[in-house]
C-alpha positions as CSV (number, residue, x, y, z in Angstrom):
1,M,185.1,21.6,155.1
2,S,187.4,23.0,152.5
3,R,190.9,21.6,152.4
4,F,193.9,20.9,150.2
5,Y,194.6,17.4,148.8
6,F,198.2,16.3,148.3
7,G,197.7,12.9,146.7
8,D,198.7,9.4,148.0
9,D,201.6,8.7,150.2
10,S,202.9,5.1,150.0
11,R,205.3,5.3,152.9
12,S,203.0,4.6,155.9
13,N,199.6,5.1,157.3
14,T,201.3,7.2,160.0
15,S,202.4,9.8,157.4
16,A,198.9,10.0,156.0
17,S,197.4,10.6,159.5
18,D,200.1,13.3,160.1
19,S,199.1,15.1,156.9
20,E,195.5,14.9,157.9
21,D,196.4,16.5,161.2
22,N,198.4,19.3,159.4
23,L,195.4,20.1,157.1
24,S,193.1,20.3,160.0
25,T,195.2,23.2,161.4
26,L,194.6,25.4,158.2
27,P,192.0,28.2,158.6
28,F,188.6,27.8,157.0
29,A,188.0,29.8,153.8
30,T,185.7,32.8,154.4
31,P,182.5,33.0,152.3
32,L,182.7,35.1,149.2
33,R,181.4,38.6,149.8
34,R,178.3,39.7,148.0
35,S,179.6,43.2,147.7
36,D,182.5,42.0,145.5
37,F,180.0,41.1,142.7
38,L,178.2,44.5,142.8
39,N,181.2,46.5,141.6
40,P,180.3,48.2,138.3
41,D,183.8,47.4,136.9
42,F,183.6,43.7,138.0
43,S,186.0,41.5,136.0
44,T,186.0,37.8,136.4
45,S,189.8,37.3,135.7
46,T,190.7,40.2,138.1
47,Y,188.4,38.9,140.8
48,L,189.8,35.3,140.6
49,S,193.4,36.6,140.8
50,T,192.5,38.1,144.2
51,L,191.6,34.6,145.5
52,H,195.1,33.2,145.3
53,N,195.6,33.3,149.1
54,R,192.4,31.4,149.9
55,H,192.9,28.1,151.6
56,Q,190.5,26.3,149.3
57,T,190.7,23.8,146.4
58,L,189.6,24.8,143.0
59,E,186.7,22.4,143.0
60,D,185.4,23.9,146.3
61,L,185.7,27.4,144.8
62,R,183.7,26.3,141.8
63,S,181.1,24.7,144.0
64,E,180.8,27.8,146.1
65,L,180.4,30.0,143.0
66,R,177.8,27.7,141.6
67,S,175.9,27.8,144.9
68,R,176.1,31.6,144.8
69,S,174.7,31.7,141.3
70,Q,171.8,29.4,142.2
71,L,171.1,31.6,145.2
72,L,171.0,34.8,143.1
73,S,168.6,33.1,140.6
74,K,166.3,32.1,143.4
75,E,166.3,35.6,144.9
76,L,165.5,37.1,141.5
77,L,162.6,34.6,141.0
78,D,161.3,35.4,144.6
79,L,161.5,39.1,143.7
80,V,159.4,38.7,140.6
81,N,156.9,36.5,142.4
82,S,156.5,38.9,145.3
83,N,155.9,41.8,143.0
84,Y,153.9,40.0,140.3
85,Q,150.6,41.6,141.5
86,D,152.2,45.0,141.5
87,F,153.3,44.5,137.9
88,L,149.8,43.6,136.9
89,N,148.3,46.6,138.8
90,L,150.8,48.9,137.0
91,G,149.2,48.1,133.7
92,N,145.8,48.8,135.1
93,S,146.8,52.1,136.6
94,L,147.8,53.4,133.2
95,H,144.2,53.5,132.0
96,G,143.0,57.0,131.2
97,G,146.3,58.2,130.0
98,E,145.0,58.4,126.4
99,E,143.6,61.9,127.1
100,K,147.0,63.1,128.2
101,V,148.7,61.6,125.1
102,E,146.1,63.2,122.9
103,E,146.7,66.6,124.5
104,V,150.4,66.2,123.9
105,R,149.8,65.2,120.3
106,V,147.5,68.1,119.7
107,G,150.1,70.4,121.3
108,L,152.8,69.1,119.1
109,L,150.6,69.5,116.0
110,G,150.0,73.1,116.9
111,F,153.7,73.7,117.5
112,R,154.5,72.2,114.2
113,K,152.0,74.4,112.5
114,E,153.4,77.5,114.1
115,V,156.9,76.5,113.1
116,G,155.7,76.0,109.5
117,A,154.2,79.5,109.5
118,L,157.4,81.0,110.9
119,M,159.4,79.1,108.2
120,G,157.1,80.6,105.6
121,D,157.6,84.1,106.9
122,V,161.4,83.6,107.0
123,G,161.3,82.3,103.4
124,Q,159.3,85.3,102.3
125,R,161.7,87.7,104.1
126,E,164.6,86.0,102.5
127,E,163.0,86.5,99.0
128,E,162.4,90.2,99.8
129,V,166.0,90.7,101.0
130,A,167.3,88.9,97.9
131,G,165.1,91.2,95.7
132,L,166.3,94.3,97.5
133,L,169.9,93.2,97.1
134,Q,169.4,92.6,93.4
135,E,167.8,96.1,93.1
136,R,170.7,97.6,95.0
137,R,173.2,96.0,92.6
138,E,171.2,97.2,89.6
139,V,171.1,100.8,91.0
140,R,174.9,100.7,91.6
141,S,175.4,99.4,88.0
142,K,173.2,102.2,86.7
143,I,175.1,104.8,88.8
144,E,178.4,103.5,87.4
145,V,177.0,103.7,83.8
146,G,175.8,107.3,84.5
147,R,179.2,108.3,85.7
148,R,180.8,106.9,82.6
149,L,178.3,108.7,80.5
150,V,179.0,112.0,82.2
151,D,182.7,111.3,81.6
152,Y,182.1,110.4,78.0
153,D,180.1,113.6,77.3
154,A,182.7,115.7,79.1
155,R,185.6,114.3,77.0
156,I,183.6,114.9,73.8
157,K,183.0,118.5,74.8
158,E,186.7,118.9,75.6
159,L,187.6,117.6,72.2
160,E,185.1,119.8,70.5
161,A,186.6,122.8,72.4
162,E,190.2,121.8,71.4
163,L,189.2,121.3,67.8
164,M,187.1,124.6,67.8
165,I,183.9,122.8,67.0
166,E,180.6,124.3,68.1
167,T,177.3,122.4,68.1
168,A,174.0,124.1,67.3
169,G,171.0,121.9,67.7
170,H,171.6,118.8,65.7
171,E,174.2,120.4,63.4
172,T,177.9,120.6,63.9
173,I,179.8,123.6,62.7
174,I,183.6,123.9,62.4
175,I,184.6,127.4,63.6
176,G,188.2,127.2,62.6
177,E,191.6,125.8,63.6
178,E,194.0,127.2,66.2
179,V,197.1,128.3,64.5
180,E,199.6,128.2,67.3
181,D,199.8,126.2,70.5
182,S,199.9,128.0,73.8
183,D,202.0,125.4,75.5
184,E,205.5,126.0,74.5
185,D,207.1,122.9,76.1
186,E,204.3,120.4,75.3
187,D,206.5,118.0,73.3
188,E,210.3,117.8,73.4
189,D,210.3,116.2,69.9
190,D,208.7,119.3,68.4
191,E,211.9,121.2,67.8
192,D,210.7,123.8,65.3
193,E,207.1,124.8,64.7
194,E,207.8,128.0,62.8
195,G,206.1,128.0,59.4
196,Y,203.6,125.2,60.3
197,G,200.0,126.0,61.2
198,V,199.3,122.8,63.2
199,S,201.2,121.8,66.3
200,I,202.4,118.2,66.6
201,A,202.0,118.3,70.4
202,K,198.4,119.4,70.1
203,L,197.7,116.7,67.5
204,K,199.1,114.0,69.8
205,R,197.0,115.3,72.7
206,N,193.8,115.5,70.7
207,V,194.3,112.0,69.2
208,M,194.9,110.5,72.7
209,Q,191.7,112.2,74.0
210,Y,189.9,110.8,70.9
211,R,191.2,107.2,71.7
212,L,189.9,107.6,75.3
213,V,186.5,108.6,74.0
214,V,186.4,105.6,71.7
215,G,187.3,103.3,74.5
216,L,184.5,104.7,76.7
217,E,182.1,104.3,73.8
218,K,183.0,100.6,73.5
219,S,182.6,100.0,77.3
220,L,179.2,101.6,77.3
221,G,177.9,99.4,74.5
222,E,174.6,100.1,72.7
223,H,173.4,102.8,75.1
224,P,170.8,105.3,73.7
225,F,172.9,108.3,74.8
226,V,176.0,106.8,73.0
227,A,173.9,106.2,69.9
228,A,172.8,109.9,70.0
229,Q,176.4,111.1,69.9
230,V,177.4,109.3,66.7
231,A,177.2,112.5,64.7
232,R,179.4,114.4,67.2
233,I,182.0,111.6,67.2
234,A,182.0,111.5,63.4
235,K,182.6,115.2,63.3
236,V,185.5,115.0,65.8
237,R,187.1,112.2,63.7
238,S,186.7,114.1,60.5
239,T,188.2,117.3,62.1
240,L,191.1,115.4,63.5
241,L,191.8,113.8,60.1
242,M,191.6,117.3,58.4
243,D,194.2,118.6,60.9
244,L,196.4,115.6,60.3
245,K,196.1,116.0,56.5
246,S,196.9,119.6,56.8
247,A,200.0,118.8,59.0
248,L,201.1,116.2,56.5
249,Q,200.7,118.5,53.5
250,Q,202.7,121.2,55.3
251,A,205.5,118.7,56.2
252,K,205.7,117.3,52.6
253,S,205.8,120.8,51.1
254,A,208.8,121.6,53.3
255,G,210.9,119.1,51.4
256,S,213.8,117.4,53.1
257,S,213.6,119.7,56.2
258,G,210.1,118.4,56.9
259,S,210.9,114.6,56.6
260,G,211.1,114.2,60.4
261,R,207.8,115.9,60.8
262,V,206.2,113.6,58.2
263,V,207.3,110.6,60.3
264,K,205.8,112.2,63.4
265,V,202.5,112.8,61.6
266,M,202.4,109.3,60.3
267,N,202.9,107.9,63.8
268,I,200.0,110.0,65.0
269,Y,197.9,108.5,62.2
270,A,198.9,105.1,63.5
271,D,198.0,106.0,67.1
272,M,194.6,107.0,65.8
273,E,194.3,103.7,63.9
274,E,193.9,105.6,60.6
275,S,197.0,104.4,58.8
276,A,195.0,103.7,55.7
277,E,193.8,107.3,55.6
278,A,197.5,108.4,55.9
279,V,198.4,106.3,52.9
280,K,195.5,107.7,50.9
281,V,196.7,111.3,51.7
282,L,200.3,110.5,50.7
283,K,199.1,109.1,47.4
284,T,197.0,112.3,46.8
285,L,200.0,114.4,47.5
286,K,202.2,112.5,45.2
287,S,199.8,112.6,42.3
288,S,199.2,116.4,42.8
């Protein structure tokens, strides 16, 4: 029987017997429930804290828990012994499964082979797409070059028309120079064009167009079509320089009244990046 122990009482035997009678009136501790140990979240400290109202000594509780542990061990041993033959028969019943395993293995090998073939097809398709994309980029690049070549040729033709240059076969012939400019308000700085055969406004416009052509030529690089236009570009340059030389000669011959025009012509030489040619012309004029 589980009970509490209060220690020795030295007062009298009567008091000891009274205590024995009082302990006998306490209720018996109920056995520990098996279901309490089957909780998935079982915690020893939590479980022991729920036993504080049990009328049982700590030693009795330990003894009961020890007995419960031994009982569970015995039940587990009985379970294994009772099913030992079934465990042995389970191993024997697995005979003949090698064929199934082999079938699964062969199926997996076939599946892996199919996956490898699909991966090869995907890789081949990827290479084809990459090649097509590269071809597309090249075509776009060629189209862009073609557009710039058309623009390049159109600007050269426009310059040749402005400079009155006609091309016949591989030879370039200078037809002549336009004496007066049809655009009266082309340049506000051109105050007085009377007595001059070359318009400053037209010279500026032609030089600007020439610079655009030269810029396109550099961007196109060593293209066969560009190489074939070397003679045309050279003739355009020489014609422009002839017009500038003529304008400079006319301005110098006008004396002090033409000094402003001389500065303008020199600036056009600078825009054309032909300042050295301008200095050469000035030296020729001074020596003559």
